[in-house]
C-alpha positions as CSV (number, residue, x, y, z in Angstrom):
1,M,209.5,-59.4,-46.2
2,T,208.3,-61.0,-49.1
3,V,206.2,-59.2,-51.8
4,V,203.1,-60.4,-51.1
5,Q,203.4,-59.6,-47.3
6,A,204.5,-56.0,-48.4
7,M,201.4,-55.8,-50.7
8,E,199.2,-57.0,-47.5
9,L,200.8,-54.5,-45.3
10,G,199.9,-51.8,-48.0
11,L,196.6,-52.8,-48.1
12,W,195.8,-52.8,-44.6
13,A,197.8,-49.5,-44.3
14,Y,195.2,-48.2,-46.8
15,V,192.0,-49.6,-45.1
16,A,193.1,-48.3,-41.9
17,F,193.7,-44.6,-43.4
18,G,190.6,-45.2,-45.0
19,A,188.5,-46.0,-42.1
20,A,189.7,-43.1,-40.0
21,F,189.2,-40.7,-42.8
22,G,185.7,-42.1,-43.7
23,L,184.8,-41.4,-40.3
24,A,186.0,-37.9,-40.2
25,F,184.5,-37.2,-43.8
26,V,180.8,-38.5,-43.4
27,G,181.1,-36.5,-40.2
28,R,182.2,-32.9,-41.4
29,G,183.7,-33.4,-44.8
30,A,180.5,-34.6,-46.8
31,G,178.5,-31.4,-45.7
32,L,181.3,-29.1,-46.8
33,L,181.6,-30.7,-50.4
34,D,177.5,-30.8,-50.8
35,P,175.5,-28.4,-48.6
36,G,172.6,-30.9,-49.1
37,A,174.6,-33.5,-47.4
38,A,174.9,-31.4,-43.8
39,A,171.6,-32.3,-43.4
40,A,171.8,-36.0,-43.8
41,P,170.6,-38.4,-41.0
42,L,173.0,-40.6,-39.3
43,S,171.7,-43.7,-41.2
44,V,172.4,-42.1,-44.6
45,R,176.2,-41.3,-43.3
46,I,176.4,-45.2,-42.2
47,V,175.5,-46.3,-45.6
48,W,178.4,-43.5,-47.0
49,W,181.2,-44.8,-44.9
50,P,182.3,-47.6,-46.9
51,G,182.4,-45.6,-49.9
52,A,184.3,-43.0,-48.0
53,L,186.9,-45.6,-47.1
54,A,187.4,-47.0,-50.3
55,L,187.5,-43.6,-52.1
56,W,189.4,-41.9,-49.5
57,P,192.3,-40.6,-51.5
58,W,190.1,-38.8,-54.1
59,L,187.6,-37.6,-51.2
60,A,190.5,-35.9,-49.3
61,V,191.8,-34.0,-52.3
62,A,188.2,-32.9,-53.0
63,W,187.7,-31.9,-48.9
64,W,191.3,-30.2,-49.1
65,R,190.4,-28.1,-52.3
66,A,186.6,-27.1,-50.8
67,R,188.2,-26.2,-47.5
68,R,191.0,-24.1,-49.3
69,S,188.1,-22.0,-51.5
70,A,185.7,-21.9,-48.9
């Protein structure tokens, strides 16, 4: 495996984890971090999904901290 192939594999893994996390986050996690987000309609949650996919490591930490303090 070349360096480029390893980087590509890492990118695809990041995207795959982000996609799965993003679905869970926009479904449940966003409402835990921001009570106003709990009432957001599906159309808004669809718009949030790409951001959750890209920023999943930071959102995962924030969600984990919020669950521990709740």
